[in-house]
C-alpha positions in Angstrom: 111.9 195.5 310.9 115.5 194.3 310.7 118.3 196.4 309.2 119.4 195.4 305.7 122.8 193.8 305.8 123.7 195.1 302.4 123.4 198.7 303.7 125.8 198.1 306.6 129.1 199.2 304.9 128.0 202.9 304.8 127.7 202.9 308.6 131.5 202.6 308.9 133.2 205.8 308.0 136.7 204.4 307.9 135.8 202.1 305.0 135.3 205.0 302.7 139.0 205.9 302.5 141.7 204.7 300.1 144.9 203.0 300.9 147.8 203.5 298.4 145.3 205.4 296.2 143.0 202.3 296.0 139.7 201.5 297.7 140.3 200.0 301.1 139.4 196.2 301.3 139.5 195.5 305.0 139.9 191.8 305.7 141.6 191.8 309.1 138.4 191.6 311.3 139.6 188.8 313.5 142.3 191.2 314.8 139.8 194.1 315.2 136.6 195.2 313.6 135.9 198.7 312.4 133.4 200.9 314.3 130.1 202.2 313.0 129.4 205.9 313.4 126.9 205.2 316.2 129.7 203.8 318.4 132.0 206.7 317.7 129.1 209.1 318.5 128.3 207.3 321.7 131.8 207.6 323.0 132.0 211.3 321.9 128.7 212.0 323.5 129.8 210.5 326.8 132.9 212.8 327.0 131.0 215.9 325.9 127.9 215.5 328.1 128.2 213.2 331.1 131.9 212.5 331.7 132.2 211.7 335.4 133.6 208.9 337.6 130.9 206.3 338.4 129.6 204.7 341.6 131.3 207.3 343.7 129.4 210.5 343.4 125.8 211.8 343.9 126.1 214.9 341.6 124.1 214.9 338.4 126.9 213.9 336.0 128.1 211.0 338.3 124.6 209.7 338.5 124.0 209.9 334.8 127.3 208.2 334.0 126.7 205.4 336.5 123.2 204.8 335.0 124.6 204.7 331.5 127.4 202.3 332.5 125.0 199.9 334.4 122.5 199.9 331.5 125.2 198.4 329.3 125.7 195.6 331.9 122.0 194.7 331.4 122.4 194.9 327.6 125.4 192.5 327.7 123.5 190.1 330.0 120.6 190.1 327.5 122.9 189.8 324.5 124.5 186.6 325.8 121.4 185.4 327.8 123.2 185.5 331.1 120.8 184.8 334.1 121.7 188.1 335.8 123.6 191.4 335.1 125.4 190.7 338.4 127.3 187.9 336.6 128.7 190.3 334.0 132.1 191.7 334.8 133.7 194.4 332.7 137.4 193.9 331.9 139.9 195.3 329.4 139.3 192.4 327.0 139.3 188.7 326.6 142.9 188.4 327.7 142.2 190.1 331.1 139.0 188.1 331.5 140.9 184.8 331.1 143.7 185.9 333.4 141.1 186.9 336.0 139.8 183.4 336.1 143.2 181.7 335.8 144.4 183.7 338.9 141.3 183.7 341.0 139.9 180.2 340.2 143.5 178.8 340.3 144.1 180.2 343.7 140.8 179.0 345.1 140.5 175.5 343.5 143.7 174.2 341.9 146.3 172.4 343.9 149.5 170.4 343.3 148.8 167.4 341.1 145.5 168.7 339.8 145.0 169.0 336.0 143.7 171.8 333.7 142.8 171.0 330.1 143.1 173.5 327.2 143.1 172.8 323.4 145.8 173.1 320.8 143.5 175.5 318.9 143.8 178.2 321.5 145.0 181.8 321.1 147.9 182.4 323.5 145.5 184.4 325.7 143.6 181.2 326.5 146.7 179.0 326.7 149.5 180.8 328.4 147.5 182.0 331.5 146.6 178.4 332.2 150.1 177.1 331.6 151.5 179.7 334.0 148.8 179.0 336.5 149.7 175.3 336.5 153.3 176.2 337.1 152.4 178.4 340.0 150.1 175.8 341.6 152.1 172.7 340.7 149.3 171.4 338.5 149.5 169.5 335.3 148.8 171.3 332.0 147.1 169.1 329.4 146.3 169.9 325.7 143.6 168.4 323.4 145.2 167.9 320.0 143.5 168.7 316.7 143.3 166.4 313.6 144.2 166.9 310.0 140.9 168.7 309.4 141.6 171.2 312.2 139.1 169.7 314.5 139.6 168.8 318.1 140.0 165.1 318.9 137.1 164.5 321.3 138.1 160.9 321.9 141.4 162.1 323.3 139.5 164.7 325.4 137.2 162.1 326.9 140.2 160.1 328.0 141.8 163.2 329.6 138.9 163.9 331.9 139.3 162.4 335.4 138.9 163.1 339.1 142.0 165.4 339.0 140.6 167.7 336.3 139.7 171.1 337.7 138.8 173.1 334.6 138.6 173.0 330.8 139.4 176.2 328.8 138.5 176.2 325.1 137.6 178.6 322.4 134.3 178.5 320.5 136.0 179.5 317.2 139.7 179.3 316.4 141.1 182.6 315.5 143.7 180.9 313.1 141.7 178.2 311.4 138.1 179.4 311.9 137.1 175.9 313.3 133.8 176.1 315.2 134.3 173.8 318.1 131.4 171.6 319.3 131.2 173.6 322.5 128.0 172.2 323.8 129.3 168.6 323.6 132.6 169.6 325.2 130.8 171.3 328.1 128.4 168.3 328.5 131.4 165.9 328.7 133.2 168.1 331.2 130.1 168.6 333.3 129.5 164.9 333.4 132.8 164.8 335.3 131.9 167.8 337.5 134.4 170.0 335.7 133.6 173.6 334.9 134.4 175.1 331.5 135.6 178.5 330.4 134.7 179.5 326.8 136.8 182.0 324.8 134.1 183.7 322.8 136.3 186.4 321.2 135.9 185.1 317.6 132.3 183.8 318.0 130.2 186.3 319.9 129.8 188.5 316.8 129.3 185.7 314.3 127.4 182.7 315.7 124.8 182.0 318.5 126.0 183.0 321.9 123.5 181.8 324.6 125.6 181.0 327.6 122.7 179.3 329.4 121.9 177.0 326.4 125.7 176.4 326.0 126.1 175.7 329.7 129.3 177.7 330.0 130.6 178.3 333.5 132.7 181.3 332.2 132.5 183.1 328.9 134.9 185.8 327.8 134.9 188.2 324.9 136.3 191.6 323.7 134.4 194.7 322.6 136.7 195.6 319.7 136.1 192.4 317.8 132.3 193.1 317.7 132.3 196.7 316.4 132.9 198.2 319.8 136.0 200.1 321.1 139.3 198.7 322.2 140.2 198.4 325.8 136.9 196.9 327.0 135.7 193.3 327.4 133.5 191.0 329.4 133.7 188.1 331.7 130.5 186.2 332.4 130.7 183.8 335.3 128.2 181.7 337.0 127.4 183.1 340.4 128.3 179.9 342.2 131.9 180.2 341.0 132.3 184.0 341.3 131.1 184.0 344.9 133.8 181.5 345.9 136.6 183.1 343.9 138.9 185.7 345.5 139.3 189.1 343.8 141.8 189.4 341.0 142.7 193.0 341.6 142.3 195.1 344.8 141.8 198.8 345.4 138.8 201.0 345.0 135.2 199.9 344.3 135.8 196.2 345.1 136.0 196.9 348.8 133.2 196.5 351.4 135.1 197.3 354.6 138.8 197.9 355.4 140.6 198.0 358.7 144.1 197.3 359.8 143.3 193.7 360.5 140.5 192.8 358.1 139.3 193.4 354.5 135.9 192.4 353.2 134.8 192.6 349.6 131.9 194.2 347.7 129.1 192.3 346.2 129.1 190.9 342.6 130.0 192.1 340.1 131.9 195.0 341.8 134.1 192.5 343.7 136.0 192.0 340.4 136.0 195.6 339.1 138.8 197.4 341.0 139.6 201.0 340.1 138.1 203.4 337.7 136.7 201.5 334.8 136.8 202.4 331.1 133.3 204.0 331.2 133.5 205.4 327.7 134.5 202.0 326.4 131.6 200.3 328.1 129.2 202.8 326.7 130.7 202.3 323.3 130.2 198.5 323.7 126.6 199.1 324.5 126.2 201.1 321.3 127.9 198.2 319.4 125.4 195.8 320.8 122.5 198.1 319.9 124.0 198.2 316.3 124.2 194.4 316.0 120.7 194.0 317.5 119.3 195.9 314.5 120.0 192.9 312.3 118.2 189.6 312.2 121.1 187.5 313.7 120.2 184.4 311.8 120.3 186.3 308.5 123.5 188.0 309.5 125.1 184.6 310.2 123.8 183.2 306.9 125.2 186.2 305.0 128.6 185.7 306.6 128.5 181.9 306.0 127.8 182.6 302.3 130.7 185.0 302.1 133.0 182.5 303.7 131.9 179.7 301.3 132.5 182.1 298.3 135.9 183.1 299.6 137.0 179.5 300.1 135.8 178.7 296.5 137.8 181.6 295.1 140.9 180.8 297.0 140.9 177.1 296.3 140.7 177.9 292.6 144.1 179.6 292.7 146.9 177.3 291.7 149.6 176.8 294.4 147.4 178.2 297.2 146.8 176.0 300.2 143.9 176.7 302.6 144.5 175.3 306.0 142.0 173.1 307.8 138.8 171.5 306.5 136.5 171.5 309.5 132.8 170.5 309.3 132.0 174.0 310.5 134.1 177.1 309.9 133.4 180.7 310.8 134.7 184.0 309.2 138.4 182.9 308.8 140.3 182.2 305.6 143.8 180.9 306.5 146.2 180.2 303.6 149.7 180.3 302.1 150.9 180.4 298.5 153.7 178.1 297.5 157.0 179.9 297.0 155.8 183.2 298.6 156.6 184.0 302.2 153.4 184.9 304.1 154.7 188.2 305.3 155.8 189.2 301.8 152.3 188.3 300.4 150.6 190.5 303.1 152.8 193.5 302.2 152.2 193.1 298.5 148.4 192.8 299.1 148.5 196.0 301.2 150.1 197.8 298.2 146.8 197.0 296.5 144.7 198.4 299.3 143.9 194.9 300.8 144.4 194.5 304.5 145.0 191.0 305.8 146.9 189.6 308.7 150.2 187.5 308.5 152.2 185.5 311.0 151.4 183.1 313.8 148.2 185.0 315.0 149.2 184.3 318.6 148.8 180.6 318.0 152.2 179.1 317.9 151.0 175.6 319.0 148.8 175.5 315.8 151.7 176.6 313.5 154.0 174.0 315.2 151.5 171.3 314.6 151.1 172.3 310.9 154.9 172.6 310.6 154.7 176.1 309.1 156.0 179.5 310.3 152.7 181.3 309.8 149.8 182.0 307.4 148.0 184.8 305.6 144.7 185.2 307.3 141.7 187.0 305.7 138.8 187.4 308.1 135.2 188.6 307.6 132.7 191.0 309.1 129.1 192.0 308.3 130.3 194.9 306.2 132.3 192.7 303.8 131.1 191.7 300.4 131.7 189.3 297.6 133.5 192.2 295.8 136.0 192.3 298.7 136.8 188.6 298.3 137.1 188.9 294.5 139.6 191.8 295.1 141.5 189.5 297.4 141.6 186.6 294.9 142.6 189.0 292.1 145.2 190.6 294.2 146.8 187.2 295.1 146.8 186.2 291.4 148.5 189.4 290.5 151.2 188.9 293.1 151.8 185.4 292.0 152.1 186.5 288.4 154.5 189.4 289.4 156.8 187.1 291.4 156.8 184.2 289.0 157.1 186.3 285.9 
């Protein structure tokens, strides 16, 4: 029997506290989600019972730690429906996962005059690594624009694809606008031109369907801390056919097969890309987070969050002088807005005084802000423990700030 979504809030101890003597309303989930007690307990249990370095020892604790770590690799593979755990690489987060591909794939497959395509909706973590890689390799960096609704222009994208295109990198969900990109169509168009695709799943893996085989993604990256897991751990899924051909990103321990003064050979997948001592506790915490999410019926969870999003949009659009950015056909978990006459940073500070946590600024998406001709936005973002009452508190808080400033 699936876990009741309406009981989820009590699983997160941090949400019971007050901020400025008011109940905490946490709406900064796109930046990081809070952690359920089971994740906190899993990390504590690792350090108190089986703390040891993995893959290197044959004593009891080392074996237990290694087994726990590798069990999470299997959980991740199952969670995103990867064909094999060997195609799951643990990293420090989405940023490192993207950089790994940018360096390794770029070194192996991108040459002067080649082209790489990203979108204007990207977080800097899936934009800058490709821009810098193109500079290193002498390649051409191309950007798919978005339209007035905050949706990618696929006609322009079709025209960009050619025999020089080496890779497309695009997010599934925009962290600034919440736009859900038509990722399957994008991948089909790219694959029709024999171009692999990297998908940034940081804002989607916890909210919407995430089957990498059905999607057709060649690479898929996400972070643990945005899906109720700990910070400092993430995942890169890559198709074996690409990972086998790519050189290692980092070198050192664990990723080595043999070393002599004249020759180095590398370990098998996935260890080829996991140099050094990994964040074992973080990986175990990620496994606990996946177990937690798996208690829910995912379709019901998505429907619940979609209902919250629609309710939040309705409330915000009813506030005079408030502008919600973007009007995509499908949006996920993100409410981006500004209020006329109030600087976004000031609004965030004044909402915090009322116990309401939102994010303000460019959200690491300067190309989006430049296209919208604004310096930044206020961003409220949702998670499974949020409620309609949280959104009502947000709307009421905004109205009180407007009244205070314009009085």
